[in-house]
N, C-alpha and C positions, 0 to 999 in steps of 0.2 A: 411673403416670402422668408422675414426675417424668423418667424418661428419655425419654420423647417428648418433654418440654418441650427436655430437653438437645439431644436430635436436630434440633428444630427451630431452636432459637437458633444450632445449628453453622453448618446450611443458610442462616440469615439472615448470620450473620457470614460466614462463607466468600464468599457473594454480593454481600454489601454491601463487604467488604474488597476483593473481585476475584479473589481466589486459586481459587476453584471454575472461574470462565470462564478464567483464566489457564493453570490446570491442562491443560485442556481445547485451549485454543487453542495453546499449546505443543507440541500431537502434530500440529501443521498447517503446520510451516515451509514446507515445499514447496509447499501450496497457496496460503500468502499470497504467497509469489514471484511466483509464476505469474500470480494474479491481479494485484499491482503491478505486473509487468512489462507485463500486458492495459491495465491502467489509464493506464499511461503511455503505451502506444501510443495510446490514446484521447486521448490530451492533457491529461488529468483528474487534480485534484489529488484528495485523501483527503477535501475537503468538495464534490466533484463539479464544482469549478470550471476552466476551462481553467487550462493553466498557463501563470503569466508571468515572464517578460515576453514579451512576443509578439514574433516574429521583426521585426515591422516596429517593436517598440517598442526592439529591442536594438540599441542605434548607438553608436558610435565618438561621443564619448571615453567608457571605461568598458564600452560594450558590443560584440558582437562584429563587427556589419555599419556598411560607410561611409556606407550611403544606404538607405532605404527599398525603392527599387529594386532596389539587390544583396540587402536580407532578402528582397524580393519571389520574384526569381528563385531563392535558395535554398529558400524553400517551396515554389515549383513545383515544383523537381526533387525535393522532399523526398514530394512527392504520386506521385512514379513508382518510388518505393524500394518494392524487394519484402520484406513485412514479414513475422514469424511469425504474424501473426493481420490478419484483416480487420477492420479498424473504420472508425465512421464518424469523423473528428476535423475539428475547425477548423484548417483548413489553415496560419492563422498561429500558430495554440499548439504548442510545441516539443511534442513527444515522445520527444526525450532519446534518440532512436535512429538512426543511420546505418547502422554495421555490426554493431551487436548487443552491442560488449564494453561501453559503460557497464550495459546491462541484465544482463550475466550477470556485472556485478561486484557486484551487490547481496547483500544478506546480511540475514537477520533477528535481532535481536540481544533477547532476551527479560530481563527485569529483575524485580525483586521484584513492583513494580506496572505495569511498563509493557513495550510491546512496540515497539520501532524498526527501521524499513529503515534499514541503512547502508552505508555504502561499504567494500567489502573491500582495497581498493587505492587510491592515492594519488588515483589517476585519478578515480575513482569518489566520494572523499570531496570533491573540487575541485568537480565538477559539484553532488552535494548542498549545497554553500557557495554555491554559483552561485544555485541554486534555491531553497534555503532547505529547511530539514527539515520544514515544514509542510506542501513539496509532497508529501511522502511520506507513506504511510499509507495505509489501503485506506478505499474512501469507505463507508457504510451498505451501500448495496446490494451493493456487493462483500461485504464481512462477510455480508450476507445469505447471501450463496453458499457462504461456508464453513460457516454453521450449519446450510442448508436443504438443500444439494446434496452437501454434502462430509461432513457426517456428524456436524459437530460440535455440534448442539442433540442428538441422541439420545445423544450420549456424556454431554453435560451431566446430561440426564433419568436415566441411568441412574448416574452417582455420586450424585444426589442420590435416587434410590431405595437406593442402596445404604447412603448416610449415614441415613435413614428408617426403612429397613426389615432393615438389616442382612445 
């Protein structure tokens, strides 16, 4: 009985501290990056909100556009770009894609208890700095894809079974 109690305690500690989940998701960097890029093309943050500032809000001084009209022309032009995925997006919400350079320069960094989407070049780091680190990271819906469709839930269950049953 003591052995079972220790195993259950190990599962509890691993789930509470996040180590067991982290050890599973660390096996999915390609899936995480793919879904992060898709989510950005949707113009959505990790919280599922539109990426801000909108083009119409990104005005000089400090912003990119000289007027709401030039921002509108840019947003209209972005609607005609061929993207790697077909998505519905608020046309005023940035998708941080023009030629794919930024999307290609994203990486995943795993730390003891966190996962971060990072820029792998100074160019990408500058864009992340402009839009804020909170813009990046997967939404709950995208995490469901990792766990349900990409196998992370089954992998986690196998880890739990191994701990409990040997």
